[in-house]
mmCIF file of the N, C-alpha and C atoms, coordinates in Angstrom:
data_MODEL
# 
_entry.id   MODEL 
# 
loop_
_atom_site.group_PDB 
_atom_site.id 
_atom_site.type_symbol 
_atom_site.label_atom_id 
_atom_site.label_alt_id 
_atom_site.label_comp_id 
_atom_site.label_asym_id 
_atom_site.label_entity_id 
_atom_site.label_seq_id 
_atom_site.pdbx_PDB_ins_code 
_atom_site.Cartn_x 
_atom_site.Cartn_y 
_atom_site.Cartn_z 
_atom_site.occupancy 
_atom_site.B_iso_or_equiv 
_atom_site.pdbx_formal_charge 
_atom_site.auth_seq_id 
_atom_site.auth_comp_id 
_atom_site.auth_asym_id 
_atom_site.auth_atom_id 
_atom_site.pdbx_PDB_model_num 
ATOM 1   N N  . MET A 1 1  ? 95.427  154.013 72.052 1.00 0.00 ? 1  MET A N  1 
ATOM 2   C CA . MET A 1 1  ? 96.080  153.169 71.005 1.00 0.00 ? 1  MET A CA 1 
ATOM 3   C C  . MET A 1 1  ? 96.490  153.874 69.640 1.00 0.00 ? 1  MET A C  1 
ATOM 4   N N  . LYS A 1 2  ? 95.575  154.789 69.203 1.00 0.00 ? 2  LYS A N  1 
ATOM 5   C CA . LYS A 1 2  ? 95.754  155.556 67.919 1.00 0.00 ? 2  LYS A CA 1 
ATOM 6   C C  . LYS A 1 2  ? 96.927  156.042 68.155 1.00 0.00 ? 2  LYS A C  1 
ATOM 7   N N  . LYS A 1 3  ? 97.160  156.958 69.145 1.00 0.00 ? 3  LYS A N  1 
ATOM 8   C CA . LYS A 1 3  ? 98.543  157.596 69.339 1.00 0.00 ? 3  LYS A CA 1 
ATOM 9   C C  . LYS A 1 3  ? 99.718  156.798 69.082 1.00 0.00 ? 3  LYS A C  1 
ATOM 10  N N  . MET A 1 4  ? 99.794  155.734 70.020 1.00 0.00 ? 4  MET A N  1 
ATOM 11  C CA . MET A 1 4  ? 100.884 154.871 69.837 1.00 0.00 ? 4  MET A CA 1 
ATOM 12  C C  . MET A 1 4  ? 101.125 154.388 68.189 1.00 0.00 ? 4  MET A C  1 
ATOM 13  N N  . LEU A 1 5  ? 100.234 153.966 67.552 1.00 0.00 ? 5  LEU A N  1 
ATOM 14  C CA . LEU A 1 5  ? 100.417 153.762 66.061 1.00 0.00 ? 5  LEU A CA 1 
ATOM 15  C C  . LEU A 1 5  ? 100.760 154.885 65.327 1.00 0.00 ? 5  LEU A C  1 
ATOM 16  N N  . LEU A 1 6  ? 100.304 155.910 65.535 1.00 0.00 ? 6  LEU A N  1 
ATOM 17  C CA . LEU A 1 6  ? 100.615 157.215 64.891 1.00 0.00 ? 6  LEU A CA 1 
ATOM 18  C C  . LEU A 1 6  ? 102.304 157.538 65.193 1.00 0.00 ? 6  LEU A C  1 
ATOM 19  N N  . ILE A 1 7  ? 102.580 157.547 66.365 1.00 0.00 ? 7  ILE A N  1 
ATOM 20  C CA . ILE A 1 7  ? 103.742 157.765 66.828 1.00 0.00 ? 7  ILE A CA 1 
ATOM 21  C C  . ILE A 1 7  ? 104.963 156.671 66.117 1.00 0.00 ? 7  ILE A C  1 
ATOM 22  N N  . THR A 1 8  ? 104.487 155.185 65.994 1.00 0.00 ? 8  THR A N  1 
ATOM 23  C CA . THR A 1 8  ? 105.153 154.396 65.604 1.00 0.00 ? 8  THR A CA 1 
ATOM 24  C C  . THR A 1 8  ? 105.536 154.515 64.114 1.00 0.00 ? 8  THR A C  1 
ATOM 25  N N  . VAL A 1 9  ? 104.303 154.927 63.480 1.00 0.00 ? 9  VAL A N  1 
ATOM 26  C CA . VAL A 1 9  ? 104.524 155.134 61.859 1.00 0.00 ? 9  VAL A CA 1 
ATOM 27  C C  . VAL A 1 9  ? 105.470 156.345 61.689 1.00 0.00 ? 9  VAL A C  1 
ATOM 28  N N  . PHE A 1 10 ? 105.410 157.497 62.591 1.00 0.00 ? 10 PHE A N  1 
ATOM 29  C CA . PHE A 1 10 ? 106.037 158.769 62.383 1.00 0.00 ? 10 PHE A CA 1 
ATOM 30  C C  . PHE A 1 10 ? 107.621 158.327 62.771 1.00 0.00 ? 10 PHE A C  1 
ATOM 31  N N  . VAL A 1 11 ? 108.112 157.487 63.493 1.00 0.00 ? 11 VAL A N  1 
ATOM 32  C CA . VAL A 1 11 ? 109.294 157.137 63.940 1.00 0.00 ? 11 VAL A CA 1 
ATOM 33  C C  . VAL A 1 11 ? 109.874 156.305 62.718 1.00 0.00 ? 11 VAL A C  1 
ATOM 34  N N  . ALA A 1 12 ? 109.051 155.394 62.162 1.00 0.00 ? 12 ALA A N  1 
ATOM 35  C CA . ALA A 1 12 ? 109.282 154.535 60.944 1.00 0.00 ? 12 ALA A CA 1 
ATOM 36  C C  . ALA A 1 12 ? 109.719 155.318 59.856 1.00 0.00 ? 12 ALA A C  1 
ATOM 37  N N  . ILE A 1 13 ? 108.980 156.422 59.508 1.00 0.00 ? 13 ILE A N  1 
ATOM 38  C CA . ILE A 1 13 ? 109.115 157.153 58.485 1.00 0.00 ? 13 ILE A CA 1 
ATOM 39  C C  . ILE A 1 13 ? 110.557 158.122 58.629 1.00 0.00 ? 13 ILE A C  1 
ATOM 40  N N  . LEU A 1 14 ? 110.582 158.864 59.984 1.00 0.00 ? 14 LEU A N  1 
ATOM 41  C CA . LEU A 1 14 ? 111.951 159.349 60.356 1.00 0.00 ? 14 LEU A CA 1 
ATOM 42  C C  . LEU A 1 14 ? 113.024 158.711 60.452 1.00 0.00 ? 14 LEU A C  1 
ATOM 43  N N  . ALA A 1 15 ? 112.870 157.290 60.677 1.00 0.00 ? 15 ALA A N  1 
ATOM 44  C CA . ALA A 1 15 ? 114.160 156.484 60.713 1.00 0.00 ? 15 ALA A CA 1 
ATOM 45  C C  . ALA A 1 15 ? 114.636 156.214 59.639 1.00 0.00 ? 15 ALA A C  1 
ATOM 46  N N  . ALA A 1 16 ? 113.925 156.177 58.517 1.00 0.00 ? 16 ALA A N  1 
ATOM 47  C CA . ALA A 1 16 ? 114.211 155.788 57.057 1.00 0.00 ? 16 ALA A CA 1 
ATOM 48  C C  . ALA A 1 16 ? 115.342 156.777 56.662 1.00 0.00 ? 16 ALA A C  1 
ATOM 49  N N  . PHE A 1 17 ? 115.384 157.921 57.003 1.00 0.00 ? 17 PHE A N  1 
ATOM 50  C CA . PHE A 1 17 ? 116.174 159.083 56.481 1.00 0.00 ? 17 PHE A CA 1 
ATOM 51  C C  . PHE A 1 17 ? 117.795 158.775 57.181 1.00 0.00 ? 17 PHE A C  1 
ATOM 52  N N  . PHE A 1 18 ? 117.693 158.119 58.173 1.00 0.00 ? 18 PHE A N  1 
ATOM 53  C CA . PHE A 1 18 ? 118.974 157.690 59.067 1.00 0.00 ? 18 PHE A CA 1 
ATOM 54  C C  . PHE A 1 18 ? 119.560 156.437 58.602 1.00 0.00 ? 18 PHE A C  1 
ATOM 55  N N  . ALA A 1 19 ? 119.026 155.662 57.517 1.00 0.00 ? 19 ALA A N  1 
ATOM 56  C CA . ALA A 1 19 ? 119.498 154.378 57.267 1.00 0.00 ? 19 ALA A CA 1 
ATOM 57  C C  . ALA A 1 19 ? 121.029 154.225 56.744 1.00 0.00 ? 19 ALA A C  1 
ATOM 58  N N  . SER A 1 20 ? 121.613 153.401 57.268 1.00 0.00 ? 20 SER A N  1 
ATOM 59  C CA . SER A 1 20 ? 123.199 153.395 56.848 1.00 0.00 ? 20 SER A CA 1 
ATOM 60  C C  . SER A 1 20 ? 123.519 153.384 55.280 1.00 0.00 ? 20 SER A C  1 
ATOM 61  N N  . THR A 1 21 ? 124.485 154.129 54.881 1.00 0.00 ? 21 THR A N  1 
ATOM 62  C CA . THR A 1 21 ? 124.835 154.098 53.511 1.00 0.00 ? 21 THR A CA 1 
ATOM 63  C C  . THR A 1 21 ? 125.656 153.187 53.174 1.00 0.00 ? 21 THR A C  1 
ATOM 64  N N  . TYR A 1 22 ? 126.354 152.212 54.166 1.00 0.00 ? 22 TYR A N  1 
ATOM 65  C CA . TYR A 1 22 ? 127.376 151.339 53.941 1.00 0.00 ? 22 TYR A CA 1 
ATOM 66  C C  . TYR A 1 22 ? 126.794 150.284 53.217 1.00 0.00 ? 22 TYR A C  1 
ATOM 67  N N  . PRO A 1 23 ? 127.558 149.508 52.476 1.00 0.00 ? 23 PRO A N  1 
ATOM 68  C CA . PRO A 1 23 ? 127.113 148.385 51.751 1.00 0.00 ? 23 PRO A CA 1 
ATOM 69  C C  . PRO A 1 23 ? 126.422 147.239 52.466 1.00 0.00 ? 23 PRO A C  1 
ATOM 70  N N  . ASP A 1 24 ? 125.693 146.584 51.850 1.00 0.00 ? 24 ASP A N  1 
ATOM 71  C CA . ASP A 1 24 ? 124.957 145.550 52.557 1.00 0.00 ? 24 ASP A CA 1 
ATOM 72  C C  . ASP A 1 24 ? 125.594 144.303 52.353 1.00 0.00 ? 24 ASP A C  1 
ATOM 73  N N  . GLY A 1 25 ? 125.186 143.089 52.924 1.00 0.00 ? 25 GLY A N  1 
ATOM 74  C CA . GLY A 1 25 ? 125.821 141.560 52.624 1.00 0.00 ? 25 GLY A CA 1 
ATOM 75  C C  . GLY A 1 25 ? 126.067 141.469 51.077 1.00 0.00 ? 25 GLY A C  1 
ATOM 76  N N  . LEU A 1 26 ? 125.310 141.576 50.343 1.00 0.00 ? 26 LEU A N  1 
ATOM 77  C CA . LEU A 1 26 ? 125.388 141.443 48.896 1.00 0.00 ? 26 LEU A CA 1 
ATOM 78  C C  . LEU A 1 26 ? 126.434 142.276 48.390 1.00 0.00 ? 26 LEU A C  1 
ATOM 79  N N  . ASP A 1 27 ? 126.614 143.530 48.614 1.00 0.00 ? 27 ASP A N  1 
ATOM 80  C CA . ASP A 1 27 ? 127.439 144.403 47.814 1.00 0.00 ? 27 ASP A CA 1 
ATOM 81  C C  . ASP A 1 27 ? 128.770 143.882 48.603 1.00 0.00 ? 27 ASP A C  1 
ATOM 82  N N  . PHE A 1 28 ? 128.883 143.859 49.858 1.00 0.00 ? 28 PHE A N  1 
ATOM 83  C CA . PHE A 1 28 ? 130.271 143.260 50.579 1.00 0.00 ? 28 PHE A CA 1 
ATOM 84  C C  . PHE A 1 28 ? 130.827 142.012 49.656 1.00 0.00 ? 28 PHE A C  1 
ATOM 85  N N  . VAL A 1 29 ? 129.960 141.091 49.443 1.00 0.00 ? 29 VAL A N  1 
ATOM 86  C CA . VAL A 1 29 ? 130.525 139.929 48.730 1.00 0.00 ? 29 VAL A CA 1 
ATOM 87  C C  . VAL A 1 29 ? 130.895 140.072 47.410 1.00 0.00 ? 29 VAL A C  1 
ATOM 88  N N  . ALA A 1 30 ? 129.938 140.923 46.803 1.00 0.00 ? 30 ALA A N  1 
ATOM 89  C CA . ALA A 1 30 ? 130.554 141.462 45.346 1.00 0.00 ? 30 ALA A CA 1 
ATOM 90  C C  . ALA A 1 30 ? 131.612 142.087 45.247 1.00 0.00 ? 30 ALA A C  1 
ATOM 91  N N  . GLU A 1 31 ? 131.782 143.139 46.330 1.00 0.00 ? 31 GLU A N  1 
ATOM 92  C CA . GLU A 1 31 ? 133.444 143.672 46.370 1.00 0.00 ? 31 GLU A CA 1 
ATOM 93  C C  . GLU A 1 31 ? 134.416 142.635 46.685 1.00 0.00 ? 31 GLU A C  1 
ATOM 94  N N  . LYS A 1 32 ? 134.144 141.776 47.581 1.00 0.00 ? 32 LYS A N  1 
ATOM 95  C CA . LYS A 1 32 ? 135.230 140.879 48.131 1.00 0.00 ? 32 LYS A CA 1 
ATOM 96  C C  . LYS A 1 32 ? 135.650 139.782 46.683 1.00 0.00 ? 32 LYS A C  1 
ATOM 97  N N  . PHE A 1 33 ? 134.681 139.463 46.022 1.00 0.00 ? 33 PHE A N  1 
ATOM 98  C CA . PHE A 1 33 ? 135.061 138.476 44.897 1.00 0.00 ? 33 PHE A CA 1 
ATOM 99  C C  . PHE A 1 33 ? 135.047 139.304 43.527 1.00 0.00 ? 33 PHE A C  1 
ATOM 100 N N  . GLY A 1 34 ? 135.122 140.563 43.695 1.00 0.00 ? 34 GLY A N  1 
ATOM 101 C CA . GLY A 1 34 ? 135.744 141.384 42.524 1.00 0.00 ? 34 GLY A CA 1 
ATOM 102 C C  . GLY A 1 34 ? 134.635 141.462 41.270 1.00 0.00 ? 34 GLY A C  1 
ATOM 103 N N  . PHE A 1 35 ? 133.270 141.250 41.533 1.00 0.00 ? 35 PHE A N  1 
ATOM 104 C CA . PHE A 1 35 ? 132.334 141.447 40.370 1.00 0.00 ? 35 PHE A CA 1 
ATOM 105 C C  . PHE A 1 35 ? 131.450 142.618 40.400 1.00 0.00 ? 35 PHE A C  1 
ATOM 106 N N  . ALA A 1 36 ? 131.897 143.543 41.518 1.00 0.00 ? 36 ALA A N  1 
ATOM 107 C CA . ALA A 1 36 ? 131.053 144.481 41.916 1.00 0.00 ? 36 ALA A CA 1 
ATOM 108 C C  . ALA A 1 36 ? 130.948 145.509 40.709 1.00 0.00 ? 36 ALA A C  1 
ATOM 109 N N  . LYS A 1 37 ? 132.311 145.719 40.101 1.00 0.00 ? 37 LYS A N  1 
ATOM 110 C CA . LYS A 1 37 ? 132.400 146.650 38.880 1.00 0.00 ? 37 LYS A CA 1 
ATOM 111 C C  . LYS A 1 37 ? 131.583 146.480 37.859 1.00 0.00 ? 37 LYS A C  1 
ATOM 112 N N  . LYS A 1 38 ? 131.245 145.157 37.537 1.00 0.00 ? 38 LYS A N  1 
ATOM 113 C CA . LYS A 1 38 ? 130.324 144.739 36.376 1.00 0.00 ? 38 LYS A CA 1 
ATOM 114 C C  . LYS A 1 38 ? 129.058 145.149 36.500 1.00 0.00 ? 38 LYS A C  1 
ATOM 115 N N  . GLY A 1 39 ? 128.450 145.537 37.728 1.00 0.00 ? 39 GLY A N  1 
ATOM 116 C CA . GLY A 1 39 ? 126.923 146.010 37.953 1.00 0.00 ? 39 GLY A CA 1 
ATOM 117 C C  . GLY A 1 39 ? 126.945 147.418 37.408 1.00 0.00 ? 39 GLY A C  1 
ATOM 118 N N  . VAL A 1 40 ? 125.801 147.855 37.257 1.00 0.00 ? 40 VAL A N  1 
ATOM 119 C CA . VAL A 1 40 ? 125.265 149.266 36.980 1.00 0.00 ? 40 VAL A CA 1 
ATOM 120 C C  . VAL A 1 40 ? 124.730 149.793 38.088 1.00 0.00 ? 40 VAL A C  1 
ATOM 121 N N  . GLU A 1 41 ? 125.368 151.196 38.303 1.00 0.00 ? 41 GLU A N  1 
ATOM 122 C CA . GLU A 1 41 ? 124.919 151.707 39.598 1.00 0.00 ? 41 GLU A CA 1 
ATOM 123 C C  . GLU A 1 41 ? 123.683 152.500 39.272 1.00 0.00 ? 41 GLU A C  1 
ATOM 124 N N  . ARG A 1 42 ? 122.744 152.517 39.923 1.00 0.00 ? 42 ARG A N  1 
ATOM 125 C CA . ARG A 1 42 ? 121.453 153.253 39.679 1.00 0.00 ? 42 ARG A CA 1 
ATOM 126 C C  . ARG A 1 42 ? 120.995 153.768 41.034 1.00 0.00 ? 42 ARG A C  1 
ATOM 127 N N  . THR A 1 43 ? 120.460 154.813 41.173 1.00 0.00 ? 43 THR A N  1 
ATOM 128 C CA . THR A 1 43 ? 119.906 155.536 42.235 1.00 0.00 ? 43 THR A CA 1 
ATOM 129 C C  . THR A 1 43 ? 118.283 155.330 42.190 1.00 0.00 ? 43 THR A C  1 
ATOM 130 N N  . ALA A 1 44 ? 117.622 155.211 43.272 1.00 0.00 ? 44 ALA A N  1 
ATOM 131 C CA . ALA A 1 44 ? 116.209 155.194 43.286 1.00 0.00 ? 44 ALA A CA 1 
ATOM 132 C C  . ALA A 1 44 ? 115.883 156.499 43.456 1.00 0.00 ? 44 ALA A C  1 
ATOM 133 N N  . PRO A 1 45 ? 114.704 157.099 42.309 1.00 0.00 ? 45 PRO A N  1 
ATOM 134 C CA . PRO A 1 45 ? 114.514 158.275 42.333 1.00 0.00 ? 45 PRO A CA 1 
ATOM 135 C C  . PRO A 1 45 ? 113.699 158.837 43.716 1.00 0.00 ? 45 PRO A C  1 
ATOM 136 N N  . LEU A 1 46 ? 112.834 157.801 44.344 1.00 0.00 ? 46 LEU A N  1 
ATOM 137 C CA . LEU A 1 46 ? 112.241 157.891 45.659 1.00 0.00 ? 46 LEU A CA 1 
ATOM 138 C C  . LEU A 1 46 ? 112.726 157.089 46.441 1.00 0.00 ? 46 LEU A C  1 
ATOM 139 N N  . ASN A 1 47 ? 114.106 157.021 46.814 1.00 0.00 ? 47 ASN A N  1 
ATOM 140 C CA . ASN A 1 47 ? 114.799 156.440 48.000 1.00 0.00 ? 47 ASN A CA 1 
ATOM 141 C C  . ASN A 1 47 ? 114.362 156.434 49.220 1.00 0.00 ? 47 ASN A C  1 
ATOM 142 N N  . GLY A 1 48 ? 113.941 157.700 49.658 1.00 0.00 ? 48 GLY A N  1 
ATOM 143 C CA . GLY A 1 48 ? 113.571 157.907 50.989 1.00 0.00 ? 48 GLY A CA 1 
ATOM 144 C C  . GLY A 1 48 ? 112.157 157.480 51.265 1.00 0.00 ? 48 GLY A C  1 
ATOM 145 N N  . LEU A 1 49 ? 111.488 157.654 50.136 1.00 0.00 ? 49 LEU A N  1 
ATOM 146 C CA . LEU A 1 49 ? 109.848 157.434 50.275 1.00 0.00 ? 49 LEU A CA 1 
ATOM 147 C C  . LEU A 1 49 ? 109.775 155.847 50.256 1.00 0.00 ? 49 LEU A C  1 
ATOM 148 N N  . SER A 1 50 ? 110.564 155.138 49.561 1.00 0.00 ? 50 SER A N  1 
ATOM 149 C CA . SER A 1 50 ? 110.535 153.637 49.458 1.00 0.00 ? 50 SER A CA 1 
ATOM 150 C C  . SER A 1 50 ? 110.962 153.046 50.640 1.00 0.00 ? 50 SER A C  1 
ATOM 151 N N  . THR A 1 51 ? 112.046 153.793 51.453 1.00 0.00 ? 51 THR A N  1 
ATOM 152 C CA . THR A 1 51 ? 112.583 153.206 52.756 1.00 0.00 ? 51 THR A CA 1 
ATOM 153 C C  . THR A 1 51 ? 111.489 153.442 53.626 1.00 0.00 ? 51 THR A C  1 
ATOM 154 N N  . SER A 1 52 ? 110.807 154.669 53.854 1.00 0.00 ? 52 SER A N  1 
ATOM 155 C CA . SER A 1 52 ? 109.817 154.813 54.568 1.00 0.00 ? 52 SER A CA 1 
ATOM 156 C C  . SER A 1 52 ? 108.588 153.989 54.415 1.00 0.00 ? 52 SER A C  1 
ATOM 157 N N  . THR A 1 53 ? 108.329 153.613 53.394 1.00 0.00 ? 53 THR A N  1 
ATOM 158 C CA . THR A 1 53 ? 106.995 152.581 53.127 1.00 0.00 ? 53 THR A CA 1 
ATOM 159 C C  . THR A 1 53 ? 107.232 151.403 53.522 1.00 0.00 ? 53 THR A C  1 
ATOM 160 N N  . ALA A 1 54 ? 108.623 150.868 53.243 1.00 0.00 ? 54 ALA A N  1 
ATOM 161 C CA . ALA A 1 54 ? 108.955 149.571 53.905 1.00 0.00 ? 54 ALA A CA 1 
ATOM 162 C C  . ALA A 1 54 ? 109.010 149.640 55.359 1.00 0.00 ? 54 ALA A C  1 
ATOM 163 N N  . GLY A 1 55 ? 109.388 150.639 55.832 1.00 0.00 ? 55 GLY A N  1 
ATOM 164 C CA . GLY A 1 55 ? 109.304 150.579 57.540 1.00 0.00 ? 55 GLY A CA 1 
ATOM 165 C C  . GLY A 1 55 ? 107.934 150.706 57.855 1.00 0.00 ? 55 GLY A C  1 
ATOM 166 N N  . ILE A 1 56 ? 107.258 151.400 57.276 1.00 0.00 ? 56 ILE A N  1 
ATOM 167 C CA . ILE A 1 56 ? 105.735 151.204 57.708 1.00 0.00 ? 56 ILE A CA 1 
ATOM 168 C C  . ILE A 1 56 ? 105.185 149.963 57.748 1.00 0.00 ? 56 ILE A C  1 
ATOM 169 N N  . ALA A 1 57 ? 105.285 149.308 56.612 1.00 0.00 ? 57 ALA A N  1 
ATOM 170 C CA . ALA A 1 57 ? 104.862 148.007 56.196 1.00 0.00 ? 57 ALA A CA 1 
ATOM 171 C C  . ALA A 1 57 ? 105.359 146.966 57.315 1.00 0.00 ? 57 ALA A C  1 
ATOM 172 N N  . GLY A 1 58 ? 106.568 147.081 57.955 1.00 0.00 ? 58 GLY A N  1 
ATOM 173 C CA . GLY A 1 58 ? 107.031 146.225 58.737 1.00 0.00 ? 58 GLY A CA 1 
ATOM 174 C C  . GLY A 1 58 ? 106.456 146.466 59.959 1.00 0.00 ? 58 GLY A C  1 
ATOM 175 N N  . VAL A 1 59 ? 106.452 147.794 60.354 1.00 0.00 ? 59 VAL A N  1 
ATOM 176 C CA . VAL A 1 59 ? 105.763 147.995 61.780 1.00 0.00 ? 59 VAL A CA 1 
ATOM 177 C C  . VAL A 1 59 ? 104.301 147.281 61.797 1.00 0.00 ? 59 VAL A C  1 
ATOM 178 N N  . LEU A 1 60 ? 103.545 147.668 60.610 1.00 0.00 ? 60 LEU A N  1 
ATOM 179 C CA . LEU A 1 60 ? 102.011 147.125 60.522 1.00 0.00 ? 60 LEU A CA 1 
ATOM 180 C C  . LEU A 1 60 ? 102.017 145.606 60.666 1.00 0.00 ? 60 LEU A C  1 
ATOM 181 N N  . ILE A 1 61 ? 102.996 144.968 59.839 1.00 0.00 ? 61 ILE A N  1 
ATOM 182 C CA . ILE A 1 61 ? 103.098 143.467 60.083 1.00 0.00 ? 61 ILE A CA 1 
ATOM 183 C C  . ILE A 1 61 ? 103.356 143.028 61.280 1.00 0.00 ? 61 ILE A C  1 
ATOM 184 N N  . MET A 1 62 ? 104.245 143.466 62.151 1.00 0.00 ? 62 MET A N  1 
ATOM 185 C CA . MET A 1 62 ? 104.811 143.318 63.313 1.00 0.00 ? 62 MET A CA 1 
ATOM 186 C C  . MET A 1 62 ? 103.532 143.696 64.339 1.00 0.00 ? 62 MET A C  1 
ATOM 187 N N  . LEU A 1 63 ? 103.086 144.582 64.213 1.00 0.00 ? 63 LEU A N  1 
ATOM 188 C CA . LEU A 1 63 ? 101.782 144.894 65.132 1.00 0.00 ? 63 LEU A CA 1 
ATOM 189 C C  . LEU A 1 63 ? 100.668 143.882 64.949 1.00 0.00 ? 63 LEU A C  1 
ATOM 190 N N  . SER A 1 64 ? 100.443 143.530 63.675 1.00 0.00 ? 64 SER A N  1 
ATOM 191 C CA . SER A 1 64 ? 99.259  142.426 63.465 1.00 0.00 ? 64 SER A CA 1 
ATOM 192 C C  . SER A 1 64 ? 99.717  141.222 63.934 1.00 0.00 ? 64 SER A C  1 
ATOM 193 N N  . LEU A 1 65 ? 100.845 140.778 63.805 1.00 0.00 ? 65 LEU A N  1 
ATOM 194 C CA . LEU A 1 65 ? 101.334 139.516 64.329 1.00 0.00 ? 65 LEU A CA 1 
ATOM 195 C C  . LEU A 1 65 ? 101.054 139.521 66.027 1.00 0.00 ? 65 LEU A C  1 
ATOM 196 N N  . PHE A 1 66 ? 101.507 140.706 66.399 1.00 0.00 ? 66 PHE A N  1 
ATOM 197 C CA . PHE A 1 66 ? 101.444 140.752 67.907 1.00 0.00 ? 66 PHE A CA 1 
ATOM 198 C C  . PHE A 1 66 ? 100.168 140.858 68.407 1.00 0.00 ? 66 PHE A C  1 
ATOM 199 N N  . TRP A 1 67 ? 99.162  141.705 67.740 1.00 0.00 ? 67 TRP A N  1 
ATOM 200 C CA . TRP A 1 67 ? 97.616  141.648 68.243 1.00 0.00 ? 67 TRP A CA 1 
ATOM 201 C C  . TRP A 1 67 ? 97.148  140.300 68.167 1.00 0.00 ? 67 TRP A C  1 
ATOM 202 N N  . GLY A 1 68 ? 97.493  139.611 66.712 1.00 0.00 ? 68 GLY A N  1 
ATOM 203 C CA . GLY A 1 68 ? 96.765  138.344 66.508 1.00 0.00 ? 68 GLY A CA 1 
ATOM 204 C C  . GLY A 1 68 ? 97.245  137.405 67.560 1.00 0.00 ? 68 GLY A C  1 
ATOM 205 N N  . SER A 1 69 ? 98.354  137.138 67.881 1.00 0.00 ? 69 SER A N  1 
ATOM 206 C CA . SER A 1 69 ? 99.047  136.158 68.973 1.00 0.00 ? 69 SER A CA 1 
ATOM 207 C C  . SER A 1 69 ? 98.371  136.721 70.350 1.00 0.00 ? 69 SER A C  1 
ATOM 208 N N  . ALA A 1 70 ? 98.291  137.818 70.700 1.00 0.00 ? 70 ALA A N  1 
ATOM 209 C CA . ALA A 1 70 ? 97.681  138.220 71.893 1.00 0.00 ? 70 ALA A CA 1 
ATOM 210 C C  . ALA A 1 70 ? 96.213  137.937 71.946 1.00 0.00 ? 70 ALA A C  1 
ATOM 211 N N  . TYR A 1 71 ? 95.524  138.030 70.827 1.00 0.00 ? 71 TYR A N  1 
ATOM 212 C CA . TYR A 1 71 ? 94.162  137.667 70.638 1.00 0.00 ? 71 TYR A CA 1 
ATOM 213 C C  . TYR A 1 71 ? 93.823  136.190 71.071 1.00 0.00 ? 71 TYR A C  1 
ATOM 214 N N  . VAL A 1 72 ? 94.650  135.272 70.237 1.00 0.00 ? 72 VAL A N  1 
ATOM 215 C CA . VAL A 1 72 ? 94.568  133.832 70.460 1.00 0.00 ? 72 VAL A CA 1 
ATOM 216 C C  . VAL A 1 72 ? 94.885  133.468 71.861 1.00 0.00 ? 72 VAL A C  1 
ATOM 217 N N  . ILE A 1 73 ? 95.907  134.021 72.541 1.00 0.00 ? 73 ILE A N  1 
ATOM 218 C CA . ILE A 1 73 ? 96.153  133.734 73.806 1.00 0.00 ? 73 ILE A CA 1 
ATOM 219 C C  . ILE A 1 73 ? 95.295  134.071 74.671 1.00 0.00 ? 73 ILE A C  1 
ATOM 220 N N  . LYS A 1 74 ? 94.687  135.309 74.545 1.00 0.00 ? 74 LYS A N  1 
ATOM 221 C CA . LYS A 1 74 ? 93.572  135.840 75.544 1.00 0.00 ? 74 LYS A CA 1 
ATOM 222 C C  . LYS A 1 74 ? 92.311  134.804 75.254 1.00 0.00 ? 74 LYS A C  1 
ATOM 223 N N  . LYS A 1 75 ? 92.037  134.600 74.347 1.00 0.00 ? 75 LYS A N  1 
ATOM 224 C CA . LYS A 1 75 ? 90.867  133.493 74.137 1.00 0.00 ? 75 LYS A CA 1 
ATOM 225 C C  . LYS A 1 75 ? 91.111  132.297 74.602 1.00 0.00 ? 75 LYS A C  1 
ATOM 226 N N  . GLY A 1 76 ? 92.208  131.984 75.014 1.00 0.00 ? 76 GLY A N  1 
ATOM 227 C CA . GLY A 1 76 ? 92.700  130.616 75.687 1.00 0.00 ? 76 GLY A CA 1 
ATOM 228 C C  . GLY A 1 76 ? 92.746  129.505 74.574 1.00 0.00 ? 76 GLY A C  1 
ATOM 229 N N  . ALA A 1 77 ? 93.074  129.832 73.263 1.00 0.00 ? 77 ALA A N  1 
ATOM 230 C CA . ALA A 1 77 ? 93.363  128.598 72.163 1.00 0.00 ? 77 ALA A CA 1 
ATOM 231 C C  . ALA A 1 77 ? 94.525  128.127 72.253 1.00 0.00 ? 77 ALA A C  1 
ATOM 232 N N  . ILE A 1 78 ? 95.595  128.710 72.978 1.00 0.00 ? 78 ILE A N  1 
ATOM 233 C CA . ILE A 1 78 ? 96.612  128.152 73.365 1.00 0.00 ? 78 ILE A CA 1 
ATOM 234 C C  . ILE A 1 78 ? 96.950  128.132 74.804 1.00 0.00 ? 78 ILE A C  1 
ATOM 235 N N  . LYS A 1 79 ? 97.231  126.821 75.266 1.00 0.00 ? 79 LYS A N  1 
ATOM 236 C CA . LYS A 1 79 ? 97.447  126.585 76.975 1.00 0.00 ? 79 LYS A CA 1 
ATOM 237 C C  . LYS A 1 79 ? 98.626  125.847 77.043 1.00 0.00 ? 79 LYS A C  1 
# 
């Protein structure tokens, strides 16, 4: 089980560096309605690290939900 968790965390870290550079929904709407130019463009100094951290947090949250629901089902609380 530890190997699977380590592999999952490694994939989350690695996948962060392949994230899309295309604008998200908010950027798309801002460009469509013409107020995108009013914003100040800034880059995050630790962009890859913050994306990796968010990926790891998402993986851990989903694993916790999965293990928690499996535990409840296994104990017979939900029938």
